[in-house]
Every structure is written in C-alpha cells, then in structure tokens.
MARBA-826803 format. One record per residue (C-alpha): residue in one letter; x, z negated, y negated. Coordinates in steps of 0.05 Angstrom, whole numbers, padded with zeros to 5 digits, always signed. Example, Ala and Ser with C-alpha at 12.3 -4.5 7.8 and 13.67 -1.06 7.14 Angstrom:
BEGIN
a+00246-00156+00090/s+00273-00143+00021/
This chain:
BEGIN
m-01298+01285-00857/k-01264+01349-00815/k-01292+01338-00739/p-01229+01326-00703/l-01198+01377-00652/d-01231+01356-00583/f-01185+01327-00535/r-01234+01338-00475/p-01200+01405-00460/y-01140+01371-00437/v-01160+01308-00406/p-01119+01306-00338/t-01140+01315-00266/l-01108+01271-00217/e-01072+01329-00193/y-01033+01342-00262/p-00964+01322-00249/r-00947+01260-00294/v-01015+01229-00283/k-01005+01238-00193/a-00927+01207-00203/m-00963+01146-00240/h-01028+01138-00198/g-01042+01062-00173/r-00972+01040-00190/t-00958+00973-00229/a-00921+00974-00295/h-00856+00945-00257/e-00863+01006-00210/h-00869+01058-00256/g-00810+01031-00298/v-00767+01025-00226/a-00794+01097-00221/g-00779+01120-00286/y-00710+01098-00291/a-00686+01132-00228/n-00723+01200-00244/p-00664+01239-00265/i-00701+01276-00328/p-00710+01215-00370/r-00655+01181-00336/d-00612+01234-00370/l-00661+01254-00427/l-00675+01179-00447/f-00639+01120-00415/k-00572+01149-00413/p-00568+01173-00487/w-00607+01107-00506/e-00546+01064-00473/v-00493+01092-00515/l-00527+01089-00577/y-00547+01019-00549/g-00477+01003-00553/e-00449+01031-00617/p-00445+00977-00677/f-00503+00973-00711/k-00504+01015-00780/g-00564+01037-00804/v-00595+01103-00813/i-00553+01136-00872/t-00554+01209-00896/d-00476+01227-00904/g-00419+01179-00860/t-00416+01129-00908/p-00471+01069-00907/l-00491+01068-00983/t-00492+00989-01014/g-00520+00944-01059/l-00593+00968-01056/y-00616+00900-01033/e-00624+00825-01055/r-00655+00768-01037/r-00720+00742-01069/d-00775+00703-01050/h-00832+00757-01053/g-00885+00710-01023/a-00879+00731-00944/p-00931+00681-00909/t-00882+00652-00874/a-00912+00573-00875/a-00974+00607-00833/m-00924+00648-00793/v-00884+00590-00773/e-00953+00543-00762/a-00975+00595-00714/t-00902+00606-00672/v-00894+00530-00667/r-00963+00532-00638/l-00940+00583-00584/i-00876+00562-00574/a-00915+00500-00557/a-00961+00526-00500/v-00908+00554-00459/t-00865+00528-00397/p-00801+00526-00398/v-00786+00595-00360/e-00834+00626-00407/r-00791+00594-00465/e-00732+00622-00440/a-00768+00689-00434/l-00796+00690-00508/m-00749+00658-00548/l-00680+00697-00553/p-00622+00680-00601/l-00627+00703-00676/d-00576+00757-00669/a-00583+00781-00583/r-00571+00858-00581/e-00641+00861-00563/w-00680+00882-00628/r-00645+00945-00617/r-00685+00948-00541/w-00749+00975-00577/n-00774+01041-00545/n-00842+01078-00555/t-00854+01104-00480/e-00888+01072-00431/m-00839+01063-00377/y-00813+00985-00373/v-00751+00985-00358/w-00719+00922-00394/h-00748+00854-00387/y-00745+00811-00441/g-00798+00768-00479/l-00869+00756-00452/r-00912+00815-00430/l-00975+00802-00451/e-01014+00821-00387/e-00982+00777-00344/v-00988+00714-00388/a-01051+00674-00388/l-01108+00686-00436/p-01090+00619-00494/l-01026+00642-00498/r-01042+00717-00506/e-01085+00688-00556/a-01028+00656-00592/i-00985+00710-00592/l-01040+00743-00624/e-01043+00691-00675/v-00969+00694-00698/m-00977+00773-00709/r-01042+00765-00750/a-01000+00708-00791/s-00946+00756-00801/l-00988+00816-00824/s-01048+00840-00869/g-01107+00837-00848/t-01112+00911-00843/g-01049+00917-00810/y-01060+00868-00755/e-01122+00903-00737/k-01087+00983-00740/a-01038+00959-00687/r-01085+00916-00650/d-01129+00989-00661/v-01061+01027-00624/m-01071+00972-00571/r-01139+00997-00557/f-01134+01063-00558/n-01065+01052-00504/h-01121+01031-00460/f-01174+01083-00467/l-01109+01133-00460/g-01101+01089-00388/e-01175+01106-00377/l-01171+01192-00384/a-01101+01181-00344/m-01123+01137-00291/n-01076+01075-00294/t-01094+01014-00335/k-01036+00989-00305/v-00987+01029-00330/l-01028+01046-00395/g-01070+00986-00411/e-01083+00936-00480/w-01037+00890-00469/s-00981+00935-00430/y-00932+00908-00489/n-00877+00853-00493/f-00867+00797-00541/t-00795+00763-00565/l-00781+00711-00611/f-00715+00727-00637/g-00683+00645-00676/a-00729+00587-00689/p-00785+00585-00737/s-00767+00554-00802/t-00793+00566-00879/t-00711+00570-00896/e-00672+00605-00847/p-00679+00674-00822/w-00723+00683-00752/g-00767+00736-00723/w-00811+00773-00668/q-00812+00838-00645/l-00882+00869-00606/s-00858+00932-00564/g-00892+00978-00515/h-00923+01043-00508/h-00940+01079-00577/l-00930+01014-00613/a-00859+00977-00632/l-00850+00920-00694/n-00792+00881-00715/c-00810+00828-00762/l-00754+00787-00792/v-00770+00734-00848/i-00723+00693-00892/g-00762+00634-00932/g-00818+00687-00976/q-00780+00745-00955/m-00803+00805-00894/v-00782+00864-00873/l-00823+00905-00820/s-00784+00960-00788/p-00770+00995-00755/a-00841+01009-00742/f-00875+01055-00702/m-00949+01068-00693/g-00985+01122-00652/a-01036+01157-00607/e-01053+01201-00553/p-01108+01218-00576/n-01129+01193-00635/y-01202+01185-00631/a-01248+01160-00583/d-01314+01192-00568/e-01346+01145-00526/g-01334+01069-00510/p-01316+01008-00553/l-01279+01055-00591/m-01324+01103-00595/g-01325+01143-00681/k-01253+01091-00684/r-01186+01137-00705/l-01124+01130-00723/f-01073+01158-00774/q-01129+01196-00820/d-01094+01165-00898/e-01027+01186-00865/e-01037+01254-00842/n-01095+01268-00894/g-01053+01245-00956/g-00986+01283-00923/l-01033+01345-00926/a-01055+01335-01000/l-00987+01321-01022/i-00960+01379-00998/r-01013+01432-01023/a-01001+01391-01096/l-00943+01415-01092/s-00929+01484-01144/s-00901+01536-01104/a-00836+01532-01117/q-00846+01455-01096/q-00873+01485-01028/e-00811+01525-01020/q-00758+01474-01026/a-00806+01432-00982/i-00821+01472-00925/i-00757+01482-00887/y-00792+01512-00830/h-00868+01543-00819/a-00885+01523-00749/t-00882+01464-00712/t-00854+01508-00655/g-00809+01569-00651/g-00811+01614-00702/n-00733+01605-00737/m-00733+01525-00721/p-00662+01514-00684/p-00677+01494-00609/t-00645+01429-00625/r-00677+01413-00675/r-00737+01392-00638/h-00729+01338-00568/r-00763+01345-00502/a-00781+01270-00523/d-00778+01244-00593/q-00798+01324-00613/l-00789+01333-00696/h-00776+01258-00706/l-00702+01236-00722/g-00709+01164-00726/g-00737+01148-00660/a-00718+01090-00609/f-00640+01080-00609/q-00620+01115-00661/d-00604+01059-00712/n-00538+01104-00731/r-00574+01163-00743/v-00546+01211-00794/v-00605+01245-00832/p-00589+01289-00887/y-00633+01298-00943/e-00678+01354-00928/g-00738+01384-00965/a-00759+01373-01047/p-00741+01324-01093/a-00778+01278-01119/a-00744+01269-01185/g-00777+01338-01203/f-00852+01316-01189/s-00897+01310-01244/k-00932+01239-01250/v-00985+01253-01211/q-00943+01280-01155/r-00902+01221-01152/r-00969+01174-01149/q-00999+01216-01086/l-00923+01202-01059/l-00934+01127-01072/d-01003+01126-01043/l-00970+01158-00986/v-00928+01105-00975/n-00967+01051-00975/a-01007+01087-00929/y-00949+01061-00874/i-00931+00994-00901/v-01001+00972-00903/p-00985+00920-00846/l-00940+00881-00893/p-00984+00824-00920/e-00999+00834-01004/g-00940+00804-01032/p-00879+00840-00985/r-00917+00902-00985/t-00910+00894-01068/a-00847+00887-01064/r-00838+00941-01023/i-00874+00990-01053/d-00834+00976-01117/e-00775+00982-01083/v-00782+01051-01062/e-00806+01068-01130/r-00738+01048-01161/h-00710+01089-01124/l-00756+01150-01123/d-00720+01205-01162/d-00681+01201-01106/t-00727+01215-01052/h-00742+01271-01017/f-00793+01304-00984/c-00795+01349-00932/w-00846+01394-00884/i-00842+01426-00819/g-00904+01476-00800/g-00971+01499-00836/t-01010+01472-00891/g-01079+01495-00868/e-01134+01452-00833/d-01121+01459-00767/d-01046+01463-00766/t-01000+01419-00729/f-00947+01394-00772/y-00888+01340-00790/y-00868+01322-00851/r-00807+01266-00868/i-00798+01227-00936/q-00735+01201-00947/s-00692+01150-01001/p-00640+01112-00999/v-00685+01047-00981/v-00743+01084-00937/m-00744+01135-00891/i-00828+01150-00858/e-00834+01205-00812/f-00903+01228-00782/d-00910+01282-00733/h-00965+01315-00686/h-00946+01323-00618/s-00943+01354-00547/g-00985+01325-00493/v-00955+01277-00448/f-01011+01247-00414/l-01057+01291-00437/t-01044+01369-00419/n-01042+01405-00477/e-00965+01436-00486/l-00970+01451-00565/p-00972+01400-00614/a-01048+01372-00628/k-01073+01336-00682/f-01106+01289-00633/h-01033+01261-00616/i-00988+01230-00672/h-00932+01195-00685/t-00912+01143-00744/i-00840+01117-00760/v-00820+01071-00805/r-00747+01053-00825/t-00715+01018-00882/p-00638+01054-00888/n-00574+01037-00898/g-00569+00983-00868/n-00625+00939-00873/d-00676+00959-00812/y-00682+00887-00774/g-00671+00859-00833/m-00592+00867-00830/d-00568+00869-00892/l-00613+00810-00925/l-00586+00771-00857/r-00508+00788-00895/l-00530+00773-00967/h-00564+00701-00940/y-00502+00696-00902/a-00451+00701-00961/q-00502+00679-01019/d-00535+00610-00978/h-00484+00587-00938/h-00401+00575-00951/e-00365+00641-00956/g-00319+00620-00900/a-00384+00612-00855/q-00430+00679-00847/p-00460+00674-00768/g-00475+00743-00750/v-00423+00765-00799/d-00344+00743-00784/g-00359+00700-00722/a-00358+00637-00765/p-00370+00567-00729/a-00438+00558-00694/e-00454+00498-00745/h-00436+00505-00817/k-00450+00474-00882/n-00506+00503-00935/k-00486+00511-01005/d-00518+00441-01011/g-00492+00407-00963/g-00533+00407-00903/r-00529+00434-00834/h-00552+00481-00802/t-00532+00504-00725/h-00542+00572-00691/h-00552+00584-00618/n-00501+00649-00621/h-00442+00645-00679/s-00414+00726-00671/h-00464+00769-00681/p-00463+00823-00634/d-00468+00893-00675/y-00404+00871-00721/d-00366+00840-00675/g-00366+00881-00609/h-00392+00823-00566/s-00470+00827-00526/h-00521+00773-00514/d-00553+00821-00485/h-00600+00783-00437/g-00637+00862-00417/d-00624+00895-00341/p-00654+00958-00339/h-00648+00957-00254/h-00680+00878-00270/d-00753+00882-00232/
C-alpha cells in the first residue's frame, strides 16, 4: 500500500479562520452562527431552501425522467430484524423524544439531509444529546439494517469526525455523535417505512418495503481519511473507491481515456469556473440536489471489454457495500442490466499522487468520488486525504420514491394511493385489509408540506 500523503503540515492552529470562528461553540451555537453568516447563508442555505421547495422528480440526464426502471420484488432485506430493533428503540424513548424521533412517512424532512457540520435543522434525535442506552438502541437499528462492513464503515466515518474535531480543537461541533437519527413511518414487515442518519460527512437514507430496500442518497466522506495516532491509528477510509477508480481509468485504452477524461486537472486548466462549486467542489449530486439535471459525460461502458466491465461493476460494488447481502446482490444486478447505458467520466490526473474526481452514471445509479480541498485542514488545493463520495438512485428512486409509487399502485386499490394522489388516509389493501397513514398527501407530489424543520429554531 502506498503511504498516504501527510496531512500533518495542514493541521490548523487556533488562528485559522474556520477554527477560530467555531472555537468554544456548541453545535447549536455553531448552527445559529452559520445560518447568520452571509457566506454559508448565500452559498448554501438560501439556494437549498429554493431547491427544497421543488416537487421531487429525481436526478435525471435531461428534462424528462425515465420510467419503468424499478419494480417491486422481495430481495431478502433483513426487515424482521430491522423492525425488532426499531420497536425496541421506540419503546425506550420518552413522549417528547418520540415526537422528535418519529415523522410521517411522507414528511418532507427526508430531503433536509446535508453533510455540513452546521446543525441548522433540528428534527430527529441528536445522538450526543440522548442517554447512552438510547444511543445504543439507535445504533442497533443501523446495525440491523446494514451489512457488517457497511455498519463499521458508517461508524468509522463518525469516529473520524471526532478525530477531525480533535485536530480542529472542537469536538462539540465535530464529534463522534454529532448526528441526527430520524424514523419515517412506523416499523412494519409489509408497509413502507425508513430512517435517516445525517451529519458531517455522513448521510444515509434507508427506506424498506417488505423485503426490498433502498439506501440512497448516501453520502460518506472524511477529512482526513486516515489516522496517524489514537484509537484509529492505521485505519484508512475509501481505499477501494480511490484505488478502484484509478485502476479503471488506467485500464482503458488511449481512445477510451480520451473519451472518459473531460478535464485533466481538478482545478484550473480548461475547466469552466462554474463547474467547480465552492462547497460541493466537483460533486453534482450533493445535498438538496434531488432534482438536478446531470447529462452523461465520458466513456460509454457499452464499448468496454469484458474485463473493463467487470472492473466497473467491482467499483460499483465498493459503494453499495453498506447494503445487506440480498439487497446488495439485487442492486448490482440492477446496475448490470443497464451497463450498456452507463458512462464513466474522469477529471484530474491518473498518476499516483494526482487528485481526481470520477462519476459512474446510468439510468439507475449515479456514483461520485471527489478529492477535496481543506475545510478544517488548511490545504487550499484538493488533497488525497480529504474524500467525499455520493451514491444516488436516479430517475425518481432516491428515498425509494418510485418503489413507494409502485407499492401504492400495486398493493392497494388504484383509487387510494397515499403520497401520490392525496387519497384518504384510511384505505383498503387489495386483500381487503385496512392500513392507516398519518399524512395522506405526499408533499412532493401535491405541493403541501409537513415540514417540522426550522432553520431559526435553537
């Protein structure tokens, strides 16, 4: 393994502006200050509010979402274990905590996730603010929902956030437990429900319907992505994603590389200034980008050799490892069915020390990898020790939205589709059984919002 680039020269002092600004603050104080600061307010919060108000359509490649891509099937999701863990969690909360923890399935807050450290929208339970047994109960829901490798990966991202907090001298803002957990709907082995975990460098959105699961949007990152001291010493995140991407671009022929590489440097060069966002940098599918139009770029996988196609699928698998076995197998099969419509694009160099961005994009998946410049570390240029990754399910199935539509169309009377047509809250299943939904109008289809988030609330 190549020795990682040393981040130590970029560890900030207390006089570094971002560190100085948050010194001594609690997470709540930092969130209030962030929302009042004109830079994040105008760069992030104001544009996010506009995007948040749009009806959900999903990431698409042109003006029209593709249809008929997803179908309801039992993929062997660990739903019974998830329900058991979630029922224990609900039994452990107080009435006040339950009000914060549990939102309706159709609550718009699904789309409030973001990967900043600024605690602005207060919903769900804050892990650092609950008693230890309750925190452990939340972790049990995550453990029951994810693969063993995926659970540990999520926990490592949380642990590395604390490591960053130590480097930046504020673990109240950047801590292992600086995350909010929310339930959407009621746990059920047959009806849809889900959960969200959101905070700095980590956002997971999990929806389950029977034996089927969607885990997207999913954001994971770290700054730095390896530790040289303390309990994490020797651990390094996102090696498979980094090394696999580099191996794939190098495996392409010269002609294929010419198609795939759209810019040869991650900053400057012939890249248009608008391509790089000050906060998201080269990512296109980040927070609040639920409806972004992202045209295909790069080399089409239809022209890849058998070996190259296998490398591409192996790389996709590195990103969907948080899914448990059945849903992960179904997900890779779904991606493989659309391999001829998949594109791979690259920005940056292909040398061992070069920073880069790449995107894998098809009708059913969009994956992004990006080396970032420093936020709390002081490197002004992208570095290989700060990594962001994103996984999305395009054409309307982030948050399992398209599966929800199919669920109500297939499993219930056609005239009763909560979340789609604003049907009555109580409706009959096709087998005559009854099921009640707390909210019967989906905010993203009928324009009405059940928003519990308040950016000014403290």
